N, C-alpha and C positions, 0 to 999 in steps of 0.2 A: 833602290837596293836597301834592304833593311839594315839598320845600324848594327844589330847584334844577330849574327847568323853563322852557324856552322852547318855544312852539309856532310852527310855520312854515307859512304858506300861500303857494302859488305860483300865479300867473296868467300862463301863457304866451300869446304872440300871434305869429302869422306876419306878417312884414313884406314883402309882395309887391313894393313899390316899391324896396326895398333888396336884392332877390333877383335872381338871374339863373339860372333853372332850366336854360337851355341850357348854361351854363358850370358847372353843378353847385354853385351857391351859393344856399343857402337861409338867409335871415336871420330871426332871431327875437328878440323882446324878452320879458322876463319881469319881473313885478312881484312882489317878495317882501315879505310882511308877517310880522314877527317880534313875538310877544307874550310878555311875561314872565307866565307862568301859575303861577309858583312863589310862595313867600312871602318871598323875599329879593331885593334889588336885585342885578343882575349885568350884566357888560359882555361884549359880543361882541368877542372879540379877533382871531380869524382864521376863514378859510373854507377849505373843501375841497370842490370840485365834481368830479363825474365826468360827463362829457358823452359820449354815445355816439350814433352814427348808425345807420341801418338796415343798414349793411354790416358792423357790428361795429367800426368805427374808434372808438377811445376816447381822449379827452384828459382829463388831470387838471389842475385849476386850483387852486393853493394861494396864499394870500396873507394879509396882515394886513387885518383889517376888511372892510368892504363899501363900495364907492364912496367910498373915502378916509376912511371914518368907522369908529369903534369905539364904537357907541352903548352908553350905560349906561341900562338899563331898570329902573325900579322895578316892584314887583308891579302888574300890571294895565296897565302902559304898553306901547305898541306902537311899532315903527319900521318904516317902509315905504321901499323903494327900488326902482329899476328899472335893469336892465342888459340885456345882450344877448349873443348868440352866433351863429355861423354853422355850418351843417352842409353836408356834401357830398351828402346825400340829403334827400328831402322830409319825412322823419320821423326821430325819434330820441327820446332820453330824457336827463333830467338828474336827479341826486340827489347827496347829499353830507352835509356836517355843518358846524356852527359850533362852534368851541372858545370856551368862555365861562369867565369867572371871577367868582364871587360876591363880594359885599362882605366876606364873612368869610374870603376867600382860597381858598375851595374851587373847584377847577377841575371843569368838567363838559362833556360833549359833547352838543350838541343835533342829533339826526338831521334831515335834510331828506329827506322821502319822495320817491320817484321820481315824476316827472311827465313827461308826453308833450309833445313838440314836434312839431307836424304842420302842414305847409304845406297850406292850404286854397285851393281855386281861387277867385280873386277874383270870377269870374263866377257861381260856384255856392258861396256861402259855407259850406255844410255838406258839400261834397264835397272829399275829398283830391285833390291833384294826381296822385297815383299810389297804387297799392295799398300799404297800410301793412304793413311787415315789421319787427317788433321782436324782439330776442333777449332 
């Protein structure tokens, strides 16, 4: 088992009631679960997200902690939070990284794998609002 390691899981969800497709506003929430799978306690210090829509518009989001917190996770502990974003298109992607510092002072980066944001038709829950085009 690596000494310094966090695993990240993402659960995105389309928010049709907070979206306005006619105006090009597609709202999403996502729930992130961060688990310390290493063998030393470590603190999540900052985040770096890259959010892209289907037309190639990309935004970078950097900041301290997540939802106002910088959780310290012992081996085996998990931290979960929810946040959200808006896209100009019905689909897009998010990925990024967390900057972390272990109890022994060692800094490490935890990658966040790419996940898809996709607006699904509320009347047909498994059908996208439009054809999905990702870059």
